[in-house]
Rosetta silent file (secondary structure, phi, psi, omega in degrees, C-alpha in Angstrom):
SEQUENCE: MKIKANGIEVNYELHGDLSGSAPWVTLSHSLACNLHMWDAQIETLSKQYRVLAYDTRGHGLTEAPAAAYTLDELADDAKALLDALKIGSTHFVGLSMGGMIGQTLELKYPGTCSTLALCDTTSRYPEAAIPMWAERVKTASAQGMEPLVAGTISRWFTDPFRAKGDPRIDKVTAMIRSTPPLGYAGCCEALPKIDTTARLNAIKCPIIIIVGEQDAGTPVALSQAMHAAAPGSELVIIPNASHLSNVEQPEAFEKALTGFLARH
SCORE:     score description
SCORE:     0.000 S_00000001
   1 L     0.000  151.099  178.727   87.813   44.794  -72.261 S_00000001
   2 E  -129.308  149.478  178.814   84.890   47.041  -73.080 S_00000001
   3 E  -148.713  148.967  178.142   83.731   48.711  -76.271 S_00000001
   4 E   -79.436  126.043  179.559   80.677   50.765  -77.246 S_00000001
   5 E  -147.652  125.389  179.804   78.364   48.724  -79.482 S_00000001
   6 L    54.460   36.620  172.826   74.724   49.428  -80.360 S_00000001
   7 L    86.479    0.582  178.792   74.546   52.147  -77.724 S_00000001
   8 E  -130.295  160.725  173.868   75.826   50.132  -74.737 S_00000001
   9 E   -82.888  117.763 -178.362   79.179   49.213  -73.193 S_00000001
  10 E  -106.290  129.504  176.940   79.835   45.564  -74.095 S_00000001
  11 E   -89.913  135.611 -177.845   82.371   43.490  -72.160 S_00000001
  12 E  -150.736  164.666  173.597   84.393   41.010  -74.207 S_00000001
  13 E  -133.618  146.477  174.794   87.596   38.958  -74.290 S_00000001
  14 E  -117.183  137.505 -177.970   89.831   37.965  -77.218 S_00000001
  15 E  -137.080  161.397  179.938   91.943   34.801  -77.172 S_00000001
  16 L    96.581 -172.960 -179.876   94.306   32.940  -79.495 S_00000001
  17 L   -82.498   93.451 -172.697   96.966   34.266  -81.850 S_00000001
  18 L   -73.993  -15.389  178.784   95.407   37.624  -82.646 S_00000001
  19 L   -85.229  -11.127 -177.426   98.264   38.600  -84.970 S_00000001
  20 L   -88.828 -166.017 -177.024   97.596   35.599  -87.212 S_00000001
  21 L  -120.304   21.512  179.341   94.911   34.857  -89.790 S_00000001
  22 L   -62.547  150.536  177.524   93.092   31.976  -88.089 S_00000001
  23 L   -60.817  155.451  176.734   89.288   32.004  -88.449 S_00000001
  24 E   -88.576  142.584  168.484   87.241   33.673  -85.728 S_00000001
  25 E  -122.692  126.921  178.333   84.972   31.763  -83.346 S_00000001
  26 E  -108.317  132.451 -176.858   82.436   33.813  -81.367 S_00000001
  27 E  -112.491  124.806 -177.543   80.965   32.366  -78.160 S_00000001
  28 E  -122.657  122.265 -166.785   77.553   33.512  -76.911 S_00000001
  29 L   -86.665  175.828  178.715   76.452   32.323  -73.473 S_00000001
  30 L   -76.307  161.386  166.785   73.236   31.203  -71.788 S_00000001
  31 L   -52.302  141.477  174.925   70.743   33.334  -69.869 S_00000001
  32 L    64.228   22.256  172.177   71.989   34.059  -66.322 S_00000001
  33 L  -124.834 -166.243  172.070   75.613   33.238  -67.219 S_00000001
  34 L  -150.685 -174.001 -173.033   78.494   35.261  -68.625 S_00000001
  35 H   -60.298  -21.146 -179.846   81.451   34.698  -70.938 S_00000001
  36 H   -72.667   -8.069  170.402   83.210   32.568  -68.300 S_00000001
  37 H   -57.863  -25.003 -174.311   80.658   29.826  -69.009 S_00000001
  38 H   -99.526    9.732 -171.515   82.960   29.111  -71.965 S_00000001
  39 H   -52.767  -43.903 -178.909   86.315   28.990  -70.129 S_00000001
  40 H   -64.013  -41.945 -178.240   86.999   25.312  -70.962 S_00000001
  41 H   -70.952  -33.979  177.198   86.087   25.816  -74.626 S_00000001
  42 H   -60.144  -43.743 -179.649   88.171   29.010  -74.854 S_00000001
  43 H   -60.473  -42.262 -179.674   91.221   27.045  -73.727 S_00000001
  44 H   -71.649  -50.219 -171.748   90.600   24.385  -76.393 S_00000001
  45 H   -70.361  -32.317 -174.473   89.550   26.620  -79.293 S_00000001
  46 L   -69.066   -9.802  175.287   92.212   29.303  -78.841 S_00000001
  47 L   -72.375  -25.539 -176.588   94.894   26.797  -79.872 S_00000001
  48 L  -122.563  -17.548 -173.595   93.539   26.857  -83.444 S_00000001
  49 L  -129.213  161.466  163.623   91.235   29.862  -83.714 S_00000001
  50 E   -85.858  130.220 -171.321   90.944   33.493  -82.761 S_00000001
  51 E  -118.800  129.149  171.564   88.206   33.500  -80.135 S_00000001
  52 E  -111.415  121.496  172.159   85.782   36.261  -79.170 S_00000001
  53 E  -120.647  137.408 -176.402   83.725   35.690  -76.015 S_00000001
  54 E  -140.771  157.564  174.900   81.378   38.415  -74.820 S_00000001
  55 L   -90.092  124.091  177.623   78.818   39.204  -72.138 S_00000001
  56 L   -63.484  153.425  173.275   75.320   39.610  -73.554 S_00000001
  57 L   -42.434  129.162  177.270   73.331   42.780  -72.811 S_00000001
  58 L    82.658    6.835 -175.869   72.263   42.700  -69.165 S_00000001
  59 L  -132.647  154.728  176.746   74.812   40.049  -68.175 S_00000001
  60 L    55.424 -127.872 -177.684   78.293   39.902  -66.692 S_00000001
  61 L  -103.231    9.551  173.950   80.081   43.244  -67.091 S_00000001
  62 L   -82.406  151.051 -179.042   78.021   44.431  -70.073 S_00000001
  63 L   -56.061  148.451  179.652   75.507   47.221  -69.454 S_00000001
  64 L  -124.706   77.759  178.808   72.054   46.224  -68.169 S_00000001
  65 L   -62.328  147.673  178.076   69.541   48.852  -69.312 S_00000001
  66 L   -83.089   97.313 -177.704   66.165   48.754  -67.558 S_00000001
  67 L  -170.449  163.841  169.087   63.911   47.648  -70.414 S_00000001
  68 L   -82.254  119.776 -179.966   62.301   44.682  -72.113 S_00000001
  69 L   -84.726  167.235  173.515   64.913   43.512  -74.626 S_00000001
  70 L  -126.363  158.675  177.496   64.191   41.855  -77.977 S_00000001
  71 H   -65.275  -33.999  175.041   66.080   39.158  -79.852 S_00000001
  72 H   -58.954  -42.755 -179.763   66.578   41.619  -82.711 S_00000001
  73 H   -64.633  -42.997  179.530   68.260   43.979  -80.244 S_00000001
  74 H   -65.440  -35.962  175.943   70.503   41.195  -78.872 S_00000001
  75 H   -70.014  -37.970  176.623   71.448   40.242  -82.444 S_00000001
  76 H   -63.306  -37.760  176.220   72.138   43.910  -83.248 S_00000001
  77 H   -58.528  -47.860 -178.595   74.436   44.031  -80.198 S_00000001
  78 H   -62.148  -43.862  179.979   76.391   41.046  -81.524 S_00000001
  79 H   -64.676  -42.551  179.838   76.639   42.532  -85.045 S_00000001
  80 H   -64.678  -36.777  177.193   77.731   45.928  -83.680 S_00000001
  81 H   -65.064  -47.580  178.667   80.397   44.230  -81.553 S_00000001
  82 H   -59.533  -43.237  179.562   81.720   42.259  -84.532 S_00000001
  83 H   -64.166  -42.216 -178.879   81.759   45.442  -86.644 S_00000001
  84 H   -63.550  -31.476 -179.854   83.530   47.417  -83.905 S_00000001
  85 L   -93.403    3.910  178.466   86.209   44.704  -83.739 S_00000001
  86 L    59.370   40.558  174.764   86.402   44.539  -87.555 S_00000001
  87 L  -100.414  108.701 -174.489   85.386   40.866  -87.648 S_00000001
  88 L   -74.165  -43.834  177.096   83.705   40.346  -91.013 S_00000001
  89 L  -145.877  154.636 -173.449   82.555   36.758  -90.534 S_00000001
  90 E  -151.631  147.622  162.065   82.824   34.252  -87.713 S_00000001
  91 E   -67.511  130.541 -176.264   81.934   30.755  -86.660 S_00000001
  92 E  -116.428  120.888 -178.993   79.162   31.488  -84.139 S_00000001
  93 E  -114.972  114.453 -178.446   78.643   29.182  -81.161 S_00000001
  94 E  -127.553  133.741  178.348   75.588   29.957  -79.039 S_00000001
  95 E  -113.202  130.340  179.372   74.142   28.006  -76.144 S_00000001
  96 L    58.014 -113.909  175.994   70.522   28.458  -75.045 S_00000001
  97 H   -53.287  -40.932 -179.709   69.974   32.241  -75.296 S_00000001
  98 H   -60.581  -35.498  176.623   73.188   32.409  -77.318 S_00000001
  99 H   -68.188  -34.548  176.789   71.757   29.955  -79.857 S_00000001
 100 H   -68.843  -38.536  176.558   68.654   32.125  -80.249 S_00000001
 101 H   -63.411  -42.720 -179.202   70.887   35.159  -80.798 S_00000001
 102 H   -60.167  -46.093  178.140   72.871   33.198  -83.409 S_00000001
 103 H   -60.189  -47.271 -177.681   69.771   32.267  -85.403 S_00000001
 104 H   -64.184  -40.907  179.668   68.447   35.828  -85.287 S_00000001
 105 H   -59.744  -50.219 -175.668   71.852   37.279  -86.216 S_00000001
 106 H   -71.780  -31.709  176.283   72.314   35.136  -89.330 S_00000001
 107 H   -69.667  -36.373 -177.335   68.709   35.620  -90.473 S_00000001
 108 H   -82.107  -35.509 -177.406   68.992   39.401  -90.056 S_00000001
 109 L  -128.730   72.901 -175.363   72.554   39.760  -91.362 S_00000001
 110 L   -55.857  137.851  179.106   73.149   36.845  -93.769 S_00000001
 111 L    95.363  -10.893  177.352   76.800   35.917  -94.209 S_00000001
 112 L   -65.567  -38.511 -177.900   77.872   37.127  -90.761 S_00000001
 113 E   -99.688  121.664  175.027   78.153   33.516  -89.580 S_00000001
 114 E   -76.637  -30.750  167.085   80.422   31.200  -91.535 S_00000001
 115 E  -145.709  163.807  176.394   78.903   28.361  -89.482 S_00000001
 116 E  -127.333  126.311  169.410   76.339   28.170  -86.670 S_00000001
 117 E  -108.852  112.413 -177.123   76.533   25.894  -83.642 S_00000001
 118 E  -105.397  106.983 -168.036   73.130   25.935  -81.948 S_00000001
 119 E  -114.587  127.590  175.900   73.569   24.300  -78.557 S_00000001
 120 L    44.373   56.458 -174.011   70.865   23.397  -76.018 S_00000001
 121 L  -140.885 -170.347 -179.753   68.548   25.936  -77.595 S_00000001
 122 L  -151.789  160.815  172.812   65.317   26.222  -79.556 S_00000001
 123 L  -105.176   -3.839  178.173   63.765   27.980  -82.533 S_00000001
 124 E  -170.361  136.814  174.824   60.350   28.110  -80.850 S_00000001
 125 L   -94.125  143.979  173.291   58.907   27.497  -77.387 S_00000001
 126 L   -64.067  149.270 -177.424   55.674   25.564  -76.915 S_00000001
 127 H   -52.813  -36.307 -176.087   52.736   27.778  -75.919 S_00000001
 128 H   -65.919  -19.505 -177.360   52.571   26.114  -72.496 S_00000001
 129 H   -84.367  -15.076 -171.265   56.059   27.393  -71.616 S_00000001
 130 H   -62.498  -46.136 -178.487   55.259   31.086  -72.092 S_00000001
 131 H   -58.504  -29.938  179.117   53.711   31.881  -68.658 S_00000001
 132 H   -57.684  -36.857 -178.278   56.853   30.549  -66.944 S_00000001
 133 H   -67.309  -41.420  178.818   58.868   33.415  -68.459 S_00000001
 134 H   -62.715  -36.108  178.952   56.527   36.065  -67.073 S_00000001
 135 H   -66.113  -39.069  178.948   56.888   34.456  -63.639 S_00000001
 136 H   -65.487  -41.389  177.505   60.688   34.662  -63.876 S_00000001
 137 H   -59.757  -46.068 -178.940   60.515   38.354  -64.797 S_00000001
 138 H   -60.779  -45.384 -178.640   58.235   38.975  -61.805 S_00000001
 139 H   -63.929  -51.009 -177.979   60.528   37.077  -59.407 S_00000001
 140 H   -61.946  -40.005 -177.508   63.778   38.721  -60.563 S_00000001
 141 H   -67.969  -37.223 -175.123   62.219   42.190  -60.567 S_00000001
 142 H   -89.826  -35.587 -169.790   60.727   41.862  -57.084 S_00000001
 143 H  -123.692   -1.793 -176.157   63.226   39.647  -55.248 S_00000001
 144 L    80.451 -167.222 -171.902   66.467   39.585  -57.239 S_00000001
 145 L   -84.153  -22.861 -171.757   68.243   36.457  -58.453 S_00000001
 146 H   -52.584  -45.154 -178.853   68.523   34.440  -55.222 S_00000001
 147 H   -65.700  -13.796 -177.469   65.077   32.719  -55.456 S_00000001
 148 H   -94.013  -11.750 -170.561   65.950   31.560  -58.998 S_00000001
 149 H   -64.922  -54.306 -172.650   69.304   29.941  -58.218 S_00000001
 150 H   -62.706  -44.651 -179.921   68.302   26.497  -56.921 S_00000001
 151 H   -64.270  -37.858  179.557   65.678   25.789  -59.591 S_00000001
 152 H   -64.999  -47.544  179.871   68.016   26.895  -62.360 S_00000001
 153 H   -61.058  -38.430 -179.314   70.851   24.651  -61.180 S_00000001
 154 H   -67.776  -29.633  176.906   68.474   21.675  -60.921 S_00000001
 155 H   -79.397  -31.178 -169.417   67.372   22.207  -64.544 S_00000001
 156 H   -84.975  -19.934 -177.892   70.857   22.830  -65.892 S_00000001
 157 L  -132.211  150.047  179.623   72.685   19.753  -64.568 S_00000001
 158 L   -70.272  159.054  179.496   71.815   16.075  -64.225 S_00000001
 159 H   -57.234  -47.990 -178.729   71.142   14.578  -60.788 S_00000001
 160 H   -60.593  -37.995 -179.610   74.362   12.465  -60.736 S_00000001
 161 H   -66.835  -42.015  178.815   76.504   15.493  -61.649 S_00000001
 162 H   -67.099  -36.277 -178.569   74.902   17.623  -58.929 S_00000001
 163 H   -64.715  -27.695  179.719   75.262   14.780  -56.397 S_00000001
 164 L   -73.407  -16.813 -177.938   79.045   14.785  -56.974 S_00000001
 165 L    64.504   38.750 -177.939   79.247   18.406  -55.860 S_00000001
 166 L   -59.814  135.892 -179.424   81.469   19.269  -58.824 S_00000001
 167 H   -60.543  -21.748  177.048   83.181   22.694  -58.400 S_00000001
 168 H   -62.598  -28.760  177.947   81.936   23.694  -61.853 S_00000001
 169 H   -67.102  -39.633  178.109   78.459   23.891  -60.299 S_00000001
 170 H   -61.484  -40.006 -179.564   79.721   26.440  -57.761 S_00000001
 171 H   -63.158  -44.851  179.986   81.132   28.534  -60.601 S_00000001
 172 H   -68.433  -39.281  177.507   77.816   28.521  -62.492 S_00000001
 173 H   -57.017  -43.382  179.137   75.898   29.211  -59.273 S_00000001
 174 H   -63.914  -36.552  178.037   78.030   32.319  -58.739 S_00000001
 175 H   -64.238  -46.182 -179.828   77.295   33.471  -62.307 S_00000001
 176 H   -60.117  -48.797 -176.435   73.540   33.125  -61.810 S_00000001
 177 H   -59.936  -34.981 -174.929   73.684   34.909  -58.453 S_00000001
 178 H   -90.954   -1.366  178.481   75.706   37.819  -59.888 S_00000001
 179 L   -66.713  129.694  178.186   73.521   38.354  -62.976 S_00000001
 180 L   -60.503  124.934 -179.472   71.911   41.822  -62.822 S_00000001
 181 H   -54.931  -35.821  178.223   68.167   41.274  -62.160 S_00000001
 182 H   -63.136  -41.401 -179.596   67.331   44.015  -64.687 S_00000001
 183 H   -69.127  -41.242  177.406   69.367   42.242  -67.367 S_00000001
 184 H   -61.017  -48.846 -179.046   67.887   38.850  -66.561 S_00000001
 185 H   -62.696  -41.633  179.730   64.345   40.247  -66.678 S_00000001
 186 H   -59.707  -42.557  179.232   65.081   42.134  -69.917 S_00000001
 187 H   -71.840  -33.512  177.782   66.286   38.948  -71.630 S_00000001
 188 H   -64.595  -22.417  174.218   63.367   36.924  -70.213 S_00000001
 189 H   -73.846  -29.874 -174.851   61.082   39.288  -72.137 S_00000001
 190 H   -83.930  -45.111 -165.591   62.909   38.475  -75.391 S_00000001
 191 H   -63.023  -43.000 -177.242   63.518   34.738  -75.360 S_00000001
 192 H   -65.124  -11.536 -179.050   59.977   33.291  -75.298 S_00000001
 193 H   -86.942   -1.687  178.412   59.217   35.244  -78.485 S_00000001
 194 L   -55.333  131.758 -179.755   61.708   33.212  -80.540 S_00000001
 195 E  -157.427   70.039 -174.931   59.927   31.893  -83.648 S_00000001
 196 L  -111.786    0.656 -172.064   62.428   31.052  -86.373 S_00000001
 197 H   -52.117  -48.186 -175.210   61.580   27.426  -87.191 S_00000001
 198 H   -69.829  -13.805 -178.101   59.926   28.186  -90.527 S_00000001
 199 H  -104.828   -2.603 -177.059   62.876   30.402  -91.558 S_00000001
 200 H   -61.297  -28.893 -179.849   65.772   28.088  -90.676 S_00000001
 201 H   -70.191   -9.093  176.653   65.852   26.798  -94.263 S_00000001
 202 H   -84.525  -13.314  179.422   66.859   30.332  -95.328 S_00000001
 203 L   -79.154  122.082 -173.262   70.160   30.040  -93.426 S_00000001
 204 L   -93.336  -18.422 -177.747   72.818   29.057  -95.947 S_00000001
 205 L   -78.560  157.963  177.847   75.808   28.442  -93.660 S_00000001
 206 L   -62.128  143.332 -178.160   76.470   24.968  -92.185 S_00000001
 207 E  -126.848  133.403  166.480   74.640   24.285  -88.905 S_00000001
 208 E  -117.206  138.854  178.462   75.364   21.862  -86.091 S_00000001
 209 E  -115.499  119.884 -178.364   72.801   21.341  -83.333 S_00000001
 210 E  -117.857  134.141 -177.728   74.201   20.032  -80.051 S_00000001
 211 E  -148.252  140.646  173.338   71.978   19.081  -77.113 S_00000001
 212 E   -70.073  134.716 -176.135   72.311   17.322  -73.779 S_00000001
 213 L   -56.609  -31.958 -177.777   70.354   14.081  -73.751 S_00000001
 214 L  -110.309   26.525 -179.444   68.645   15.077  -70.475 S_00000001
 215 L   -61.503  116.802  179.971   68.231   18.791  -71.209 S_00000001
 216 L   -90.827  -22.977 -178.092   65.183   19.900  -69.212 S_00000001
 217 L   -77.877  -46.721  175.031   65.323   23.559  -70.322 S_00000001
 218 L  -131.388   85.251 -172.063   65.294   22.951  -74.087 S_00000001
 219 L   -57.725  160.796 -177.729   64.529   19.241  -74.477 S_00000001
 220 H   -51.739  -35.905 -179.049   65.916   17.077  -77.284 S_00000001
 221 H   -58.254  -33.774  178.797   62.582   17.265  -79.138 S_00000001
 222 H   -70.322  -36.536  176.042   63.136   21.002  -79.720 S_00000001
 223 H   -68.689  -37.765  178.006   66.578   20.294  -81.216 S_00000001
 224 H   -63.843  -36.286  178.004   65.064   17.564  -83.400 S_00000001
 225 H   -66.044  -40.578  177.122   62.509   20.099  -84.674 S_00000001
 226 H   -65.349  -43.144  179.869   65.304   22.526  -85.596 S_00000001
 227 H   -58.876  -42.588  179.943   67.260   19.731  -87.267 S_00000001
 228 H   -67.655  -30.629 -176.015   64.206   18.808  -89.363 S_00000001
 229 H   -86.765  -13.213 -176.619   63.661   22.459  -90.326 S_00000001
 230 L  -115.502   93.272 -176.093   67.295   23.135  -91.295 S_00000001
 231 L   -56.099  133.187  177.825   68.245   21.039  -94.350 S_00000001
 232 L    84.398   -4.119  179.929   71.769   19.622  -94.146 S_00000001
 233 L   -70.295  156.879  175.140   72.169   20.404  -90.448 S_00000001
 234 E  -104.765  146.584  177.006   73.923   17.963  -88.122 S_00000001
 235 E  -124.703  125.374  177.675   72.432   16.838  -84.805 S_00000001
 236 E  -124.720  124.618  178.692   74.588   15.595  -81.919 S_00000001
 237 E  -105.395  121.708 -176.195   73.030   14.410  -78.652 S_00000001
 238 E   -90.496  117.252  178.785   75.453   14.453  -75.696 S_00000001
 239 L   -66.232  154.813  174.173   74.868   11.592  -73.212 S_00000001
 240 L    54.797   40.687  177.727   74.812   12.264  -69.465 S_00000001
 241 L  -142.002  147.438  173.377   74.283   15.997  -69.891 S_00000001
 242 L  -106.842 -131.793 -167.531   71.476   18.425  -69.223 S_00000001
 243 L   -73.331  -43.533  177.819   71.183   22.087  -70.320 S_00000001
 244 L   -91.364   69.700 -175.334   74.779   23.306  -69.892 S_00000001
 245 H   -63.859  -28.199  179.249   76.209   20.406  -71.870 S_00000001
 246 H   -69.389  -26.510  179.521   79.457   22.319  -72.505 S_00000001
 247 H   -88.712  -42.775 -175.249   80.074   22.516  -68.734 S_00000001
 248 H   -74.541  -39.835 -179.406   78.832   19.057  -67.721 S_00000001
 249 L  -130.291   66.724 -174.063   80.432   17.087  -70.574 S_00000001
 250 H   -61.229  -35.561 -176.981   83.122   19.384  -72.019 S_00000001
 251 H   -67.332  -46.316  179.593   85.084   16.642  -73.782 S_00000001
 252 H   -65.559  -40.418  179.382   82.079   15.250  -75.687 S_00000001
 253 H   -61.138  -48.691 -176.553   80.851   18.791  -76.432 S_00000001
 254 H   -69.219  -33.121  176.429   84.236   19.919  -77.745 S_00000001
 255 H   -60.919  -45.476  179.408   84.706   16.768  -79.808 S_00000001
 256 H   -65.101  -44.739 -175.891   81.422   17.466  -81.618 S_00000001
 257 H   -69.423  -49.103 -176.214   82.157   21.182  -82.013 S_00000001
 258 H   -68.305  -33.264  175.404   85.806   21.008  -83.087 S_00000001
 259 H   -62.859  -43.172  178.148   85.052   18.186  -85.531 S_00000001
 260 H   -63.529  -48.437 -178.468   82.319   20.317  -87.121 S_00000001
 261 H   -61.744  -39.646 -179.086   84.526   23.421  -87.282 S_00000001
 262 H   -64.166  -31.404  179.814   87.387   21.431  -88.830 S_00000001
 263 H   -75.527  -15.555 -175.172   85.063   20.211  -91.597 S_00000001
 264 L  -127.423    0.000    0.000   84.096   23.807  -92.468 S_00000001
């Protein structure tokens, strides 16, 4: 389904008993993925919750304007989508880019998130990581997504998981390959500018931080820094998982997430 939000056509799906009064859970995906990154979690969560999954600006079937995006803009997209769907507050689950959007959303529009799950993400990148983002923008803009596929998959999944040739890897590979280069580049302009660590203590809703033990994209140390900066937050480290911990270890990921949601 598509709806106009913040000036663009946003693609989204709704799941669960939409006629009921169950709480909403909103799922926000990683860079170079789309809402289908969450298919396993949608199946689990929709048994108890109303679930909104959407494609971020520049990804999936959502519009991909040719521009450098900002995290404020991505958060405004999410807020406009929630408003258009008349969702007043929601549990917000964001992985990687989605986690950065979640932080920005709740800081900009306090009370929008009844809880925040910040998964395989960061509140600030080390200075040394910044040039890498410019290189990705250059590659996607000049050559499209194909040169980025192999390196991304190697960062996102552990060696043993990749060696098994799991079909979930093929699904994620197809998502990366089909990401609009303009959208990927636009988001790559936004993400390295994340700098919310000092403001995390202003977020009043409960926070869980989930991270794959072998996450190479946003290492455990970055999650530990967020945990230290967000009083009362929970930290769960998923064994035998890298960056897409929800795909590689869905049972452990969902156990941590559903337990947290049930407590709040």
